[in-house]
Backbone as a ProteinNet text record, in pm:
[ID]
protein_1_A
[PRIMARY]
MNRTARAAGPVARIAADSRPVLIVTVITTAAVALASFALSFASLRDAALWGRVPEGLAFLVPVVIDASVLVYGLVALVLRARGRSSAWAWTLMLLFTVVSIGANAAHAYDVGPELRTIVGVVLVALAPLSVLTSTHALASLVVTDEPAPAAEPVPESVAVPAPVELDPEPVTVPEVLPAESPTPVLETAPAPAPAPASSPTVARRPRLARVRPITQDALDLPGLTVGAEA
[TERTIARY]
10160	10285.8	10256.9	10147.5	10108.5	10087.7	10042.4	10027.9	10163.7	10257.7	10396.7	10456	10444.6	10493.5	10430.9	10297.6	10231.7	10288.2	10303.3	10344.9	10489.4	10577.9	10714.3	10725.7	10625.1	10644.2	10581.2	10562.9	10505.4	10599.3	10549.4	10626	10673.1	10805.7	10863	10799.9	10750.5	10695.4	10756.1	10744.6	10791.4	10690	10730.1	10642.5	10610.9	10488.2	10447.3	10520.4	10538.3	10591.3	10742.1	10804.4	10947.5	11035.9	11155.6	11243.2	11280.6	11309.3	11338.6	11223	11098.4	10987.4	10969.3	10988.2	10979.5	11089.5	11209.7	11319.3	11290.8	11247.1	11211.4	11099.4	11002.2	10887.3	10924.8	11009.9	11053	11139.9	11223.9	11315.1	11234	11136.1	11055.4	10962.8	10912.7	10829.6	10910	11031.4	11118.3	11150.3	11173.8	11210.6	11085.6	10967.1	10851.3	10833.4	10844.6	10826.8	10928.3	11042.9	11154.7	11124.9	11085	11046.2	10934.3	10825.6	10706.1	10740.9	10825.6	10854.6	10935.4	11025.9	11113.4	11022	10920.1	10833.6	10739	10693	10598.3	10680.4	10799.8	10872.5	10877.3	10903.4	10918.8	10776.1	10671.9	10536	10495.5	10517.4	10474.2	10557.4	10685.5	10775	10725.6	10690.6	10637.9	10508.5	10418.6	10285.8	10289.2	10394.7	10420.6	10441.5	10495.5	10526.6	10383.1	10277.5	10157.4	10090.4	10140.7	10100.2	10184.9	10271.5	10363.7	10469.9	10502.8	10618.6	10741.6	10844.7	10977.9	11035.8	11104.9	11163.7	11256.6	11339.1	11437.3	11374.6	11248.3	11172.6	11069.2	11063.7	10953.5	10980.4	11103.7	11130.5	11074.9	11051.7	10987.1	10850.4	10780	10634.3	10621.5	10689.2	10672.8	10719.9	10814.4	10858.4	10743.3	10681.6	10567	10457.2	10418.4	10302.6	10325.3	10434.2	10458.7	10511.3	10596	10639.7	10524.1	10430.7	10316.1	10235.7	10227	10161.7	10233.9	10366.6	10437.9	10421.3	10431.2	10429.5	10284.1	10176.2	10048.3	10017.3	10074.8	10056.7	10128	10255.5	10318.4	10245.4	10200.2	10122.8	10006.4	9932.6	9805.9	9835.2	9955.1	9992.6	10028.2	10097.5	10136.3	10021	9927.2	9810.5	9720.3	9711.5	9633.7	9693.2	9828.9	9889.6	9877.5	9861.9	9842.2	9692	9609.8	9463.7	9396	9444.8	9381.7	9320.9	9245	9173.9	9272.7	9276.7	9368.5	9291.7	9158.1	9089.6	9136.8	9181.2	9219.7	9348.7	9438.2	9561.8	9535.4	9447.2	9410.9	9346.1	9268.9	9201.3	9296.3	9392.9	9496.2	9584.8	9619.3	9693.3	9625.6	9488.7	9422.1	9406.2	9386.9	9380.7	9501.6	9619.6	9747.5	9771.8	9730.2	9744	9655	9537.5	9445.1	9502.4	9557.1	9613.7	9730.9	9817.8	9926.4	9892.6	9799	9747.5	9682.4	9601.6	9544.8	9646.1	9743.5	9842.7	9930.1	9962.1	10040.8	9950.1	9823	9736.1	9716.6	9702.6	9690	9818.9	9935.1	10060.2	10069.7	10034.8	10050.3	9952.1	9831.8	9733.4	9742.8	9816.2	9846.6	9715.8	9657.9	9524.8	9544.4	9430.1	9428.6	9481.2	9492.1	9547.8	9459.3	9326.9	9238.6	9263.4	9264.8	9287.1	9422.9	9525.4	9652.1	9666.9	9595.4	9598.5	9541.5	9427.5	9360	9454.3	9512.8	9608.3	9729.9	9781.8	9896.8	9856.1	9736.4	9684	9661.7	9611.2	9588.2	9715	9819.2	9954.1	10019.9	10002.5	10072.3	10000.6	9862.1	9780.7	9798.5	9844.8	9862.3	9991.7	10075.8	10203	10186.7	10104.6	10087.4	9991.2	9904.1	9816.4	9906.5	10010.4	10094	10174.4	10214.7	10291.1	10195.6	10070.5	9981.8	9951.4	9919.7	9886.6	10002.1	10121.4	10242.7	10278.9	10261.7	10279.9	10187.2	10055.1	9962.2	9993.7	10039.9	10071.4	10191.2	10289.5	10410.2	10368.5	10281.7	10239.3	10158	10072.5	9991.1	10088.5	10199.7	10283.6	10377	10415.2	10513.8	10439.5	10341.5	10277.2	10162.8	10147.7	10044.2	9931	9805.9	9685.1	9634.1	9716.1	9665.6	9720	9647.9	9685.7	9811.4	9899.9	10028.6	9999.6	10063.1	10043.3	10087.4	10020.1	10051.4	10178	10267.2	10396.2	10384.3	10433.9	10423.9	10536	10511.8	10623.9	10731.2	10848	10965	10995.6	10981	11015.5	11157	11195.6	11333.9	11387.4	11515	11579	11611.6	11558.6	11578	11662.1	11767	11853.4	11790.5	11741.6	11680	11778.9	11802.2	11897.7	11854.5	11952.7	11921.3	11873.6	11767.9	11726.7	11823.1	11854.6	11947.4	11878.3	11929.9	11869.1	11938	11861.1	11912.1	11877.9	11965.9	11953	11857.2	11747.7	11662.5	11726.1	11736.1	11786.2	11683.9	11734.6	11637.7	11576.3	11452.8	11375	11360.1	11403.6	11393.9	11267	11185.2	11057.5	11085.8	11075	11101.9	11010.3	11060.1	10970.6	10889.7	10767.6	10664.5	10647	10684.1	10667.5	10533.6	10473.7	10347.7	10362.1	10276.5	10291	10246.3	10332.6	10303	10210.5	10120	10032.7	10114.9	10115.2	10201.7	10137	10231.9	10191.7	10143.4	10021.8	9966.7	10053.1	10100.3	10167.8	10079.8	10080.7	9999.6	10082.9	10045	10112.3	10050.3	10133.5	10097.4	10098.4	9994.7	9992.3	10089	10169.4	10260.4	10181.4	10246.9	10180.2	10184.3	10073.6	10075.1	10173.8	10244.8	10343.5	10266	10322.6	10257.3	10260.6	10137.9	10121.8	10204.6	10265.5	10348.7	10260.5	10317.4	10241.1	10232.6	10107.3	10095	10133.4	10228.5	10265.8	10154.5	10126.9	10016.7	10044.9	9945.2	9974.4	9981.9	10090.5	10122	10103.8	10016.4	9993.9	10116.8	10174.1	10291.8	10248.8	10314	10289.4	10357.5	10287.3	10348.2	10475.2	10577.8	10706.6	10699	10734.8	10728.6	10848.6	10844.1	10971.2	11041.4	11166.8	11260.5	11237.3	11211.9	11181.9	11310.1	11346.8	11478.3	11439.8	11516.4	11488.6	11516.2	11421.7	11430.9	11527.6	11625.7	11736	11698.8	11771.4	11751.1	11794.6	11890.4	11937.2	11831.7	11750.3	11638.2	11530.3	11522.5	11416.4	11449.5	11578.1	11614.2	11576.8	11491.2	11451.5	11504.9	11521.8	11566.1	11461.4	11505.4	11418.1	11341.4	11361.3	11291.1	11391.8	11378.9	11473.9	11384.7	11411.4	11336.7	11426.9	11368.3	11451.3	11437	11527.9	11518.3	11403.5	11366.5	11243.7	11145.7	11032.5	10920.1	10895.1
13635.7	13706.5	13787.1	13840.8	13919.2	13814	13697	13596.2	13555	13549.8	13506	13607.2	13740.6	13850	13856.3	13831.6	13841.9	13724	13608.3	13491.6	13510.3	13587.3	13610.1	13697.7	13780.5	13863.1	14007.3	14091.6	14221.1	14310.9	14400	14491.3	14606.7	14636.1	14745.1	14883.7	14963.8	15086.4	15198.8	15322.4	15429.1	15470.7	15472.8	15510	15667.2	15698.6	15841.4	15924.9	15883.1	15961.8	15921.4	15867.4	15837.9	15963.6	15954.9	16075.3	16126.7	16042.8	16091.3	16176.5	16124.9	16198.4	16340.9	16341.7	16469.2	16566.5	16517.8	16614.8	16668	16576.5	16629	16725.7	16694.3	16794.4	16929	16926.4	17057.3	17137.6	17069.4	17135.1	17185.5	17105.1	17142.4	17265.7	17266.2	17375.5	17498.4	17495.6	17617.5	17670.6	17578.8	17623.5	17697.2	17637.2	17704.8	17840.8	17844.5	17978	18080.2	18038.4	18137.8	18177	18084.6	18128.4	18213.6	18182	18270.9	18403.2	18408.1	18540.2	18615.5	18553.8	18627.4	18682.9	18606	18646.9	18763.2	18741.7	18842	18973.4	18958.3	19075.6	19188	19153.1	19258.1	19320.4	19244.6	19303	19392.8	19349.7	19420.9	19546.2	19550.9	19664.6	19772.2	19731.1	19822.5	19879.7	19789.5	19830.8	19931.1	19913.5	20003.1	20149.9	20168.8	20301.5	20373.3	20286.3	20343.5	20421.7	20381.5	20440.2	20556.9	20603.6	20719	20689.1	20556.4	20511.5	20549.4	20602.6	20633.6	20512.1	20543.3	20422	20347.5	20420	20351.3	20263.9	20281.6	20198.3	20109.1	20108	20016.6	19876.5	19830.1	19695.2	19637.9	19723.4	19682.1	19641.4	19678.8	19647.8	19501.4	19433.6	19296.2	19214	19270.6	19194.3	19193.7	19310.5	19325.3	19223.8	19222.8	19144.7	18991.4	18946.3	18803.5	18745.4	18823.8	18776.7	18758.9	18848.3	18833	18710	18664.1	18539.5	18425.1	18422.8	18322.3	18322.3	18440.4	18456.1	18401.5	18449.9	18415.5	18273.1	18210.7	18069.9	17981.2	18030.1	17951.3	17975.3	18105.2	18131.5	18039.5	18023.7	17947.1	17801.1	17750.6	17611.9	17593.4	17695.7	17684.4	17687.9	17785.2	17793.4	17670.1	17613.2	17492.5	17377.6	17366	17262.5	17280.3	17398.1	17431.7	17419.7	17388.9	17379.7	17498.6	17612.4	17742.7	17788.1	17885.5	17934	17994.9	17952	18005.9	18069.2	18099.2	18143.8	18281.6	18370	18504.8	18502.6	18404	18398.6	18342.5	18242.7	18193.9	18309.4	18389.4	18502.2	18603.3	18641.6	18735	18680.4	18548	18488.7	18485.9	18461.9	18472	18612.1	18710.4	18846.8	18898	18874.1	18910.8	18833.6	18706.7	18633.2	18686.3	18723.3	18780.4	18912.8	18997.5	19131.4	19109.9	19002.9	18977.8	18930.5	18841.6	18791.1	18909.8	18991.7	19099.2	19202.4	19235.2	19333.9	19271.7	19146	19082.5	19077.2	19052.6	19046.4	19172.1	19286	19421	19467	19436	19470.2	19391.6	19263.4	19193	19232.3	19269.8	19312.9	19453.5	19535.8	19676.9	19756.8	19762.2	19829.7	19981.1	20043.4	20190.7	20267.1	20399.5	20483.3	20480	20475.2	20475.6	20348.3	20235	20109.8	20098.7	20153.5	20154.4	20232.2	20344.9	20420.6	20341.4	20274.5	20189.4	20086.5	20007.8	19897.5	19963.6	20072.2	20126.2	20172.4	20230.3	20271.8	20145.6	20041.1	19916	19868	19862.9	19805.2	19891.8	20021.4	20102.7	20097.4	20084.5	20085.6	19954.9	19844.2	19722.6	19714.8	19808.5	19805	19826.1	19934.6	19943.8	19815.8	19780.5	19662.1	19551.5	19531.4	19413	19421.2	19546.4	19557.6	19526	19579.2	19558.7	19397.4	19339.5	19200.3	19105.8	19148.6	19070.8	19079.5	19199.4	19214.8	19130.5	19134.3	19054.8	18910.1	18862.7	18721.2	18680	18768.8	18744.4	18737.3	18829.4	18828.9	18698.6	18656.5	18537.6	18407.1	18415.1	18295.1	18300.9	18419.2	18431.5	18437.2	18527.6	18552.9	18456.5	18391.2	18293.3	18369	18326.5	18388.9	18308.1	18213.4	18138.7	18215	18210.9	18276.4	18208.2	18292.9	18247.1	18162.3	18056.2	17965.7	18050.8	18024.4	18087.8	18034.1	18118.1	18077.9	18005	17888.4	17803.6	17837.1	17833.5	17858.7	17752.4	17805.3	17705.3	17655.7	17530.7	17477.9	17485	17505.4	17503.1	17358.5	17366.5	17236.6	17170.2	17051	16965.6	16848.9	16827.8	16715.8	16585	16513.9	16379.2	16267.6	16193.2	16087.5	15977.2	15926.7	15825	15698.8	15640.8	15522.4	15408.6	15343.1	15232.5	15100	15034.6	14905.3	14794.7	14718	14608.9	14480.1	14395	14263.4	14192.4	14141.8	14063.7	13931.8	13911	13783.8	13673	13553.6	13437	13413.4	13396.4	13367.6	13216.8	13163.5	13011	12978.2	12902.8	12862	12741	12748.5	12638	12521.2	12404.2	12286.7	12255.1	12245.2	12222.6	12070.7	12012.4	11863.8	11843.3	11734.9	11707.2	11693.7	11769.2	11763.9	11633.1	11578.5	11452.8	11482.1	11388.9	11405.6	11397.7	11504.9	11494.1	11398	11334	11238	11315.9	11295.8	11370.9	11347.7	11447.9	11439.2	11480.6	11385.4	11410.8	11492.3	11608.4	11684	11657.7	11615.9	11582.7	11722.2	11743.1	11862.5	11856.9	11946.5	11932.2	11921.2	11832.5	11806.3	11930	11955.4	12083	12067.7	12177.2	12167.8	12150	12059.9	12038	12162.3	12175.2	12293.3	12274.5	12373	12352	12314.3	12212	12153.7	12247.4	12268.3	12370.6	12299.9	12356	12300	12318.9	12211.1	12218.4	12318.6	12390.1	12498.7	12436.1	12446.5	12394.5	12499.6	12470.4	12566.4	12564.4	12677.1	12693.8	12705.9	12622.7	12625.2	12744.3	12798.3	12910.9	12862.7	12945.1	12908.6	12940.1	12834.3	12842	12894.4	12957.5	13005.6	12887.1	12910.7	12791.3	12788.2	12663.4	12642.5	12609.6	12688.1	12654.5	12568.6	12457.4	12370	12435.8	12394.1	12456.7	12378.3	12438.8	12376.8	12392.6	12318.9	12324.7	12461.6	12519.8	12652.2	12750.4	12741	12835.9	12822.5	12693.6	12667	12706.3	12725.5	12756.7	12890.5	12900.4	13030.5	13051.7	13172	13195.4	13149.9	13063	13017.8	12898.6	12846.9	12732.9	12637	12510.3	12406.8	12290.3	12257.4	12146.2	12023.7	11927.2	11804.5	11725.3	11631.2	11549.2	11456.6	11419.6	11325.3	11406.3	11385.7	11442.9	11363.6
8219.5	8269	8398.9	8413.8	8539.5	8646.7	8622.8	8726.5	8775.3	8690.7	8725.6	8809.7	8773.5	8851.7	8994.9	8998.2	9124.4	9218.5	9159.9	9231.3	9282.3	9205.6	9248.1	9373.6	9402.6	9517.2	9485.5	9589.8	9572.6	9491	9412.2	9332.2	9422.5	9416.2	9495	9448.9	9532.6	9507.3	9596.1	9562	9638.6	9746.7	9870.8	9976	9966.5	9986.1	9970	10071.7	10199.6	10300.3	10331.9	10227.3	10252.5	10245.9	10290.6	10301.8	10159.3	10054.7	9931	9863.4	9883.3	9832.5	9904.7	10035.1	10100.7	10062.1	10036.8	9991.6	9852.3	9758.9	9626.5	9627.7	9715.5	9719.6	9772.9	9877.2	9934.8	9834.6	9763.1	9668.2	9551.9	9502.4	9394.4	9430.2	9548	9604.3	9606.3	9663.2	9673.8	9526.9	9435.8	9293.2	9236.1	9251.9	9202.1	9256.4	9393.9	9464.1	9412.3	9398.2	9350.8	9211.6	9118	8984.4	8975.2	9049.8	9057	9107.3	9209.8	9265	9165.5	9092.9	8989.8	8877	8838.6	8734.1	8773.8	8903	8953.6	8995.3	9019.3	9062.8	8965.5	8842.3	8732.2	8710	8711.2	8685.8	8800.6	8928.8	9046.6	9056.8	9015.1	9023.5	8923.3	8802.9	8705.3	8746.7	8807.4	8850.2	8972.1	9053.5	9157.8	9116.1	8994.6	8938.8	8905.8	8882.5	8856.5	8979.1	9095.9	9223.5	9263.8	9169.3	9199.8	9311.2	9313.1	9397.9	9335.4	9405	9344.6	9278.4	9172.8	9103.3	9192.1	9271.3	9358.8	9466.7	9496.9	9607.4	9541.9	9412	9346.4	9373.7	9394.8	9404.9	9547.6	9635.9	9766.6	9760.2	9655.2	9648.7	9627	9529.7	9509.8	9637.8	9708.6	9834.6	9937.3	9947.3	10045.7	10005.6	9878.9	9827.8	9826.9	9769.5	9761.2	9891.8	9963	10095.6	10206.9	10187.4	10282.7	10254.7	10131.9	10098.3	10169	10160.8	10232.4	10383.5	10436	10585.2	10630	10574.2	10627.2	10606.3	10502	10483.5	10593.8	10631.8	10747.2	10877.2	10902.8	11019.2	11029.9	10923.1	10926.9	10955.3	10910	10942.3	11086.3	11141.7	11283.4	11370.4	11339.2	11422.9	11421.7	11308.9	11289.9	11366.6	11364.4	11433.3	11591.3	11637	11775.5	11817.5	11725.3	11754	11774.3	11719.8	11730.3	11591.6	11600.1	11479.2	11380.7	11259.1	11155.5	11036.7	11049.2	10942.7	10892.4	10994.2	10954.4	10872.5	10900.2	10837.7	10688.9	10676.5	10541.4	10453.5	10527	10450.9	10403.2	10487	10452.4	10335.8	10353.2	10241.9	10102.3	10113	9986.5	9937	10017.1	9974.3	9897.1	9961.3	9890	9771.9	9767.9	9639.8	9529.6	9558.3	9457.3	9407.3	9497.3	9450.7	9363.3	9403.9	9321.8	9185.1	9168.7	9045.8	8962.3	9026.1	8954.9	8899.2	8980.1	8932	8819.1	8819.6	8713	8593.3	8600.2	8483.2	8423.6	8507.5	8455.8	8386	8437.2	8369.4	8237.2	8234.7	8112.6	8004.5	8051.5	7954.2	7904	7970.8	7935.1	7933.9	8058.2	8074.8	8061.3	8060.1	8041.7	8160.8	8145.5	8255.9	8386	8370.3	8485.1	8570.2	8501.4	8575.1	8631.5	8560.4	8613.1	8749.7	8750.6	8877.1	8988.7	8960	9065.8	9108.4	9023.8	9062.1	9137.9	9100	9172.1	9316.9	9329.4	9466.4	9550.7	9499.9	9582.1	9624.6	9543.1	9576.4	9695.1	9674.3	9781.3	9910.2	9901	10029	10107.3	10039.4	10103	10192.3	10171.5	10247.4	10394.1	10439.1	10587.2	10639.8	10558.5	10600.2	10629.1	10538.6	10547.8	10685.1	10718.7	10843.6	10968.1	10958.5	11073.3	11090.1	10975.9	10985.3	11028.9	10973.5	11002.6	11153.9	11205	11353.1	11440.6	11392.2	11460.4	11446.7	11333.6	11317.9	11405.7	11418.2	11502.4	11644.4	11691.2	11828.4	11863.1	11774.5	11803.3	11802.8	11742.5	11753.4	11877.3	11918.9	12021.5	12161.3	12167.5	12302.1	12311	12427.9	12454.6	12517.1	12489.1	12548.3	12667.4	12719.9	12843.4	12962	13073.6	13198.2	13258.9	13307.4	13361.1	13486.7	13505.1	13625.2	13747.2	13848.4	13989.1	14027.3	14089.8	14133.9	14263.4	14263.3	14389.1	14481.4	14609.3	14705.5	14696.9	14694.2	14686.6	14829.7	14854.2	14990.5	15019	15138.7	15178.3	15156.5	15110.2	15085.4	15213.1	15235.1	15353.7	15303.2	15375.2	15345.1	15392.7	15302.2	15332.3	15323.2	15424.2	15421.2	15313.2	15253.8	15145.5	15222.2	15171.2	15234.8	15227.1	15346	15351.5	15323.8	15227.6	15190.4	15268.8	15346.2	15425	15359.4	15357.7	15300.2	15395.7	15351.2	15437.3	15476.3	15610.3	15665.8	15644.1	15612.3	15603.7	15735.6	15734.5	15853.7	15860.4	15970	15992.1	16071.8	16029	16100.4	16185.2	16309	16390.9	16360	16363.4	16332	16450.7	16428.7	16533.4	16544.9	16654.5	16679.7	16745.4	16720.4	16792.9	16947.9	17012.3	17155.9	17218.1	17306.2	17374.3	17485.6	17520.6	17632.6	17757.2	17838.6	17959.7	18065.1	18141.4	18246	18358.8	18406.6	18523.4	18640.9	18711.9	18833.6	18951.2	19048.9	19156.1	19263.8	19287.4	19386.2	19527.2	19621.4	19765.2	19837.8	19905.6	19988.3	20103	20125.4	20248.6	20373.8	20467.9	20598.4	20679.9	20742.2	20825.1	20937.7	20965	21071.2	21208.2	21288.2	21416.4	21501.5	21563.5	21646.8	21770.9	21820.6	21945.6	22066.2	22130.9	22245.7	22351.3	22389	22499.5	22632.1	22690.2	22830.8	22927.5	23004.5	23102.3	23212.6	23239.8	23337.2	23477.4	23536.9	23674.3	23775.1	23863.5	23964.8	24060.2	24062.7	24146.8	24295	24379.8	24520.7	24586.9	24678.2	24753.1	24822.6	24816.3	24878.6	25025.2	25099.5	25247.9	25304.3	25401.5	25473.9	25539.6	25537.4	25592.1	25745.4	25789.1	25930	25995.6	26082.7	26164.4	26271.9	26290.8	26406	26541.2	26632.1	26757.5	26841.1	26896.8	26974.8	27126.5	27194	27341.5	27394.3	27330.1	27388	27361.2	27259.3	27249.2	27347.7	27391.8	27488.1	27624.3	27652.3	27795.2	27829.4	27909.3	27957.7	28092.2	28133	28269.6	28368	28447.9	28558.6	28518.2	28390.6	28344.1	28292.4	28364.2	28317.3	28266.3	28140.7	28085.9	28092	28146.2	28161.3	28030.6	28028.5	27913.7	27914.7	28031	28049.1	28122.8	28099.6	28178.5	28299.1
[MASK]
++++++++++++++++++++++++++++++++++++++++++++++++++++++++++++++++++++++++++++++++++++++++++++++++++++++++++++++++++++++++++++++++++++++++++++++++++++++++++++++++++++++++++++++++++++++++++++++++++++++++++++++++++++++++++++++++++++++

């Protein structure tokens, strides 16, 4: 039969960390705490009268003792979660728990007058101690022991333009064709310009004076007659 059940599939079980389990645990814990406080309340109130506490204020003694147990238990959990030392919180929680247990046992056993006086004195003396330790616990949770960070200078607000996103244009790569071997071109040097012909230097002849012909009239001198024939 067991083999058949195993072959059919895994048996459904309640997960230990499921929400229903957590809710039931919280409710049950609260009920136990309230019931324990109610039972301890009557014993501690009567034991407070052993310390000459007025009857009208005797109900405050069980509040101080049992509430301190709850406070130090929560403080210890918070400190442990923060990674800090919680030994002192666990110690105070244990101390108030032992006192509450001893006072309840002394009330139930109906001890003698001397022991009653001692129990009453201890209960009354724990009231200022509870105030001191509760204040320390509150300060350890609220105030941090780390140095405050140095204040950084606040830079002036500078308007920074929003970056403009440009659509990248497609880049066309030109097609590279194989280069053809160029035909060599023979360049002819230009013919030198002909030098200007130097004109031969001609010796200029001296210019002669114009010879006037000699006429007969010029030859006629007074007293001299030149004949046509000699």
